[in-house]
C-alpha positions as CSV (number, residue, x, y, z in Angstrom):
1,M,157.4,-338.0,-182.6
2,I,158.1,-335.6,-185.0
3,A,157.9,-337.5,-188.3
4,T,158.0,-335.6,-192.1
5,G,154.5,-336.3,-194.6
6,H,151.7,-335.1,-191.8
7,P,149.0,-334.3,-195.4
8,E,147.1,-331.7,-193.2
9,V,150.1,-330.7,-190.3
10,S,153.3,-329.3,-191.0
11,V,156.5,-329.4,-188.9
12,E,155.9,-325.6,-188.1
13,R,152.7,-326.2,-187.2
14,R,153.8,-329.5,-185.2
15,C,156.7,-328.3,-183.3
16,Q,154.9,-325.5,-182.1
17,L,151.5,-326.7,-180.6
18,L,153.9,-328.3,-178.6
19,G,155.9,-325.3,-177.7
20,I,159.5,-326.4,-178.7
21,P,161.9,-324.3,-181.8
22,R,161.3,-325.2,-185.2
23,A,165.7,-325.9,-184.8
24,S,165.0,-329.5,-182.6
25,Y,163.4,-330.4,-185.7
26,Y,166.5,-331.1,-187.2
27,R,166.0,-333.2,-191.0
28,G,167.2,-337.1,-190.4
29,P,168.2,-339.4,-193.3
30,A,166.0,-338.6,-195.5
31,S,164.0,-341.6,-197.7
32,G,166.4,-342.2,-200.9
33,L,170.0,-341.4,-198.7
34,R,172.1,-345.1,-198.9
35,Q,173.8,-346.3,-196.1
36,G,177.0,-344.0,-196.4
37,D,176.5,-341.2,-198.1
38,L,176.2,-338.9,-195.3
39,E,179.4,-339.4,-194.9
40,L,180.4,-338.4,-197.9
41,M,178.4,-335.9,-198.4
42,R,180.4,-334.5,-195.4
43,R,183.4,-335.3,-197.0
44,I,181.5,-333.2,-200.7
45,D,180.6,-330.5,-198.9
46,E,184.1,-330.7,-196.7
47,L,185.9,-330.4,-200.8
48,Y,183.9,-328.2,-202.1
49,L,184.3,-325.3,-199.7
50,D,187.4,-325.2,-200.8
51,H,187.0,-325.6,-204.7
52,P,183.6,-324.4,-204.6
53,W,184.3,-324.6,-209.0
54,M,184.1,-328.6,-208.7
55,G,181.6,-330.2,-210.3
56,S,179.8,-333.6,-209.7
57,R,182.5,-335.1,-212.0
58,S,185.3,-333.8,-210.8
59,L,185.0,-334.4,-207.5
60,A,183.7,-337.8,-208.3
61,D,187.1,-338.2,-209.3
62,H,189.2,-336.3,-206.0
63,L,186.9,-338.5,-203.8
64,T,187.4,-341.9,-205.4
65,A,189.5,-343.6,-204.2
66,P,190.9,-347.6,-205.3
67,E,189.1,-349.9,-202.4
68,D,187.0,-347.1,-202.8
69,P,185.5,-345.7,-206.3
70,V,181.9,-342.8,-206.5
71,G,180.3,-343.2,-209.2
72,R,179.5,-339.1,-211.2
73,N,176.0,-339.7,-210.5
74,R,176.2,-340.8,-207.2
75,V,177.4,-337.3,-206.6
76,R,175.4,-335.1,-207.6
77,R,172.3,-336.9,-206.5
78,L,174.2,-335.6,-202.7
79,M,175.2,-332.6,-204.5
80,M,171.1,-331.6,-205.4
81,I,170.1,-333.2,-201.5
82,M,172.6,-331.2,-200.3
83,G,172.3,-328.0,-202.5
84,I,175.2,-327.3,-204.5
85,E,176.1,-326.7,-207.3
86,S,179.7,-325.5,-209.2
87,L,180.6,-321.9,-210.0
88,A,179.1,-322.2,-212.7
89,P,176.0,-320.9,-212.7
90,K,176.6,-320.4,-208.5
91,P,176.7,-322.3,-206.0
92,G,172.9,-324.0,-206.0
93,T,171.8,-323.9,-202.2
94,S,170.3,-321.3,-204.2
95,R,168.7,-322.2,-206.7
96,R,167.7,-319.8,-209.8
97,Q,163.9,-319.6,-210.5
98,P,163.7,-318.5,-214.1
99,K,159.9,-317.0,-213.9
100,H,161.1,-314.7,-210.4
101,P,163.3,-311.3,-212.4
102,V,167.1,-310.7,-210.8
103,Y,168.0,-307.7,-210.5
104,P,171.5,-306.0,-211.2
105,Y,174.7,-306.3,-208.8
106,L,175.0,-302.7,-207.5
107,L,178.2,-302.7,-205.7
108,R,181.1,-303.1,-208.9
109,G,183.1,-300.0,-207.8
110,V,181.3,-299.2,-205.2
111,S,183.2,-297.9,-202.0
112,I,182.1,-299.7,-198.6
113,D,182.6,-298.7,-195.7
114,R,180.5,-298.4,-192.8
115,P,178.0,-300.1,-190.8
116,N,174.2,-300.4,-192.9
117,Q,175.3,-299.3,-197.1
118,V,175.1,-303.0,-197.5
119,W,173.9,-306.2,-196.1
120,A,174.3,-309.2,-197.3
121,T,173.0,-312.8,-197.4
122,D,173.7,-316.9,-198.0
123,I,172.6,-320.7,-197.3
124,T,175.1,-323.3,-196.8
125,Y,174.8,-326.8,-196.1
126,I,176.0,-327.7,-192.6
127,P,176.2,-332.0,-192.2
128,M,175.2,-334.0,-188.9
129,A,175.9,-336.9,-187.2
130,R,173.0,-338.3,-187.7
131,G,171.6,-336.6,-191.3
132,F,171.9,-332.7,-192.1
133,M,170.2,-328.9,-191.7
134,Y,170.4,-325.1,-194.1
135,L,171.7,-321.8,-192.4
136,I,171.3,-318.9,-193.1
137,A,173.1,-315.8,-192.5
138,I,173.3,-312.1,-192.4
139,I,176.2,-309.7,-191.9
140,D,177.1,-306.3,-192.3
141,W,179.5,-305.6,-195.4
142,A,181.3,-303.5,-194.3
143,T,182.7,-304.9,-190.8
144,R,181.9,-308.5,-191.0
145,K,179.6,-308.4,-187.9
146,V,176.5,-311.7,-188.5
147,L,173.5,-309.6,-187.6
148,S,170.9,-312.6,-188.3
149,W,170.8,-316.0,-188.6
150,R,168.3,-319.1,-189.1
151,L,168.0,-322.7,-189.2
152,S,166.4,-324.8,-191.2
153,N,165.6,-329.0,-192.4
154,T,164.3,-327.1,-196.0
155,L,165.4,-324.9,-198.7
156,D,162.3,-322.5,-198.3
157,T,161.6,-319.1,-198.5
158,R,159.8,-319.2,-195.0
159,F,163.2,-319.0,-193.3
160,C,165.2,-316.7,-195.0
161,V,161.7,-314.4,-194.4
162,E,162.7,-314.3,-190.8
163,A,166.4,-313.7,-190.7
164,L,165.4,-310.8,-192.7
165,K,162.7,-309.7,-190.7
166,E,164.2,-310.2,-187.2
167,A,167.7,-308.3,-188.6
168,L,166.0,-305.6,-189.9
169,F,164.3,-305.3,-186.7
170,K,166.9,-304.8,-185.3
171,Y,169.2,-303.2,-186.6
172,G,167.3,-300.8,-189.0
173,A,167.6,-300.8,-193.0
174,P,170.6,-301.6,-195.3
175,E,170.8,-299.6,-197.9
176,I,171.9,-302.3,-200.6
177,F,171.3,-306.1,-199.0
178,N,173.3,-308.0,-202.1
179,T,172.6,-311.9,-202.3
180,D,172.3,-314.6,-205.6
181,Q,170.0,-315.3,-207.6
182,G,168.5,-317.9,-206.0
183,C,164.7,-318.8,-205.7
184,Q,164.4,-318.6,-201.7
185,F,165.7,-314.4,-202.1
186,T,164.4,-313.5,-206.4
187,S,161.2,-314.8,-204.5
188,E,158.6,-312.1,-203.8
189,A,158.1,-313.3,-199.6
190,F,161.7,-311.3,-199.9
191,T,162.1,-309.0,-202.8
192,S,158.7,-307.7,-201.4
193,V,160.5,-307.4,-197.5
194,L,162.9,-306.2,-199.2
195,K,161.1,-302.6,-201.4
196,S,158.7,-302.1,-198.1
197,W,162.1,-300.9,-196.7
198,N,162.6,-299.0,-198.8
199,I,166.1,-301.1,-199.7
200,R,168.5,-301.1,-203.2
201,I,168.0,-304.5,-204.0
202,S,171.2,-306.7,-205.4
203,M,172.2,-309.1,-206.6
204,D,176.1,-311.4,-207.6
205,G,176.7,-312.2,-211.2
206,K,176.0,-315.4,-212.2
207,G,178.4,-317.7,-211.8
208,R,180.2,-314.4,-209.6
209,F,182.0,-316.2,-206.2
210,K,183.7,-313.2,-204.9
211,D,180.7,-311.2,-205.6
212,N,179.2,-312.0,-201.8
213,I,183.3,-312.9,-200.9
214,F,182.2,-311.5,-196.8
215,I,179.8,-314.6,-196.8
216,E,181.7,-316.6,-197.9
217,R,184.2,-316.6,-196.6
218,L,182.2,-316.5,-193.4
219,W,181.2,-320.5,-194.2
220,R,184.6,-321.6,-194.5
221,T,185.2,-319.4,-191.0
222,L,183.0,-321.2,-189.2
223,K,183.0,-324.4,-191.0
224,Y,187.2,-325.9,-190.3
225,E,186.4,-322.8,-186.8
226,R,183.4,-325.3,-185.4
227,I,180.9,-327.5,-187.8
228,Y,183.6,-330.0,-189.6
229,L,185.7,-330.5,-185.5
230,K,181.6,-331.4,-183.9
231,A,178.9,-334.0,-184.1
232,Y,176.2,-332.9,-184.0
233,E,173.0,-334.7,-183.0
234,T,169.8,-332.7,-182.8
235,G,169.2,-329.7,-184.0
236,A,168.6,-328.3,-180.8
237,E,172.8,-328.6,-180.0
238,L,173.5,-327.5,-183.2
239,S,171.5,-324.7,-182.4
240,K,172.9,-324.2,-178.9
241,D,176.2,-323.7,-180.8
242,L,175.4,-322.0,-183.2
243,T,174.2,-319.4,-180.6
244,Y,177.4,-319.8,-179.1
245,W,180.0,-319.5,-181.9
246,F,178.8,-316.5,-183.7
247,N,178.3,-314.3,-180.4
248,W,181.6,-315.2,-180.4
249,Y,182.3,-314.2,-183.3
250,N,180.7,-310.6,-183.0
251,E,182.2,-310.2,-179.7
252,N,185.7,-311.9,-179.6
253,R,187.1,-312.1,-183.4
254,K,189.5,-309.7,-184.2
255,H,189.7,-309.2,-188.0
256,S,192.8,-307.7,-189.5
257,S,190.3,-305.2,-192.5
258,L,188.5,-303.9,-188.6
259,D,192.0,-302.3,-187.8
260,K,191.8,-305.5,-185.1
261,Q,188.4,-304.8,-184.0
262,T,185.8,-307.3,-183.6
263,P,182.9,-306.9,-185.8
264,N,181.1,-305.1,-182.5
265,E,183.4,-302.9,-182.8
266,A,183.8,-301.7,-185.7
267,Y,179.8,-301.5,-185.9
268,F,178.6,-299.6,-183.1
269,K,181.6,-297.9,-183.1
270,G,180.9,-296.6,-187.4
271,I,177.1,-296.3,-185.3
272,E,178.1,-293.6,-183.4
273,Q,180.1,-291.8,-186.5
274,L,176.9,-291.8,-188.9
275,K,175.7,-289.7,-186.0
276,L,177.8,-287.4,-184.9
277,A,178.2,-286.8,-188.6
278,A,174.4,-286.3,-189.1
């Protein structure tokens, strides 16, 4: 019903006309994918999650079996589709645009101990039964609470801005917002929203995976506890399951670093304490 590549009407507009959410449309096998590519992309994603410093050569070596050799060029091509690259420079779901300004990393040596002090975000690749999507999430650094998230079938800026605006309108503005140096986050569309809310912009150093470590841990938890256990057929199915999982994560998952509190408990208790201290 909804095909890609229409010269005049975008996928987003056709979803609006049909009265269905954009997340219900997902990327099926893209042109240029060969038989077995989707399964290999899933294996790359699993291996990369544990070893994000690996480049195409190392990944190809680890994925190769005597009966099933995997070439470096094939791995490099699939990594480009997935939007990832080795840690030198940075996981490439958000590739840097040289013409966009880059902001300094503001969190080095900073004690982050209260809600809405620092928010962070990142994008990750989500494998599906017959396709893939991209997921962005915004979290509160101190409490690990997931403030908003969005799915997209393309690595564009639009769904990143939508997630940002939802978090801001729900929870107010943080003091600092931290991202990587990807083009989605350095774009005028994204940074202008942060500036209009008087939020200080912080960006990870090039190749510094641990600068945004808590959102990386969130991806690991989500994928091992949910994504890799299933094979989602549609974007709507994935969206429904993510809604359930993120609600469970915020409301029920206790963190040892939060004194066995859930993200929601830590966040809202912290907000109350800030109000009393004001």
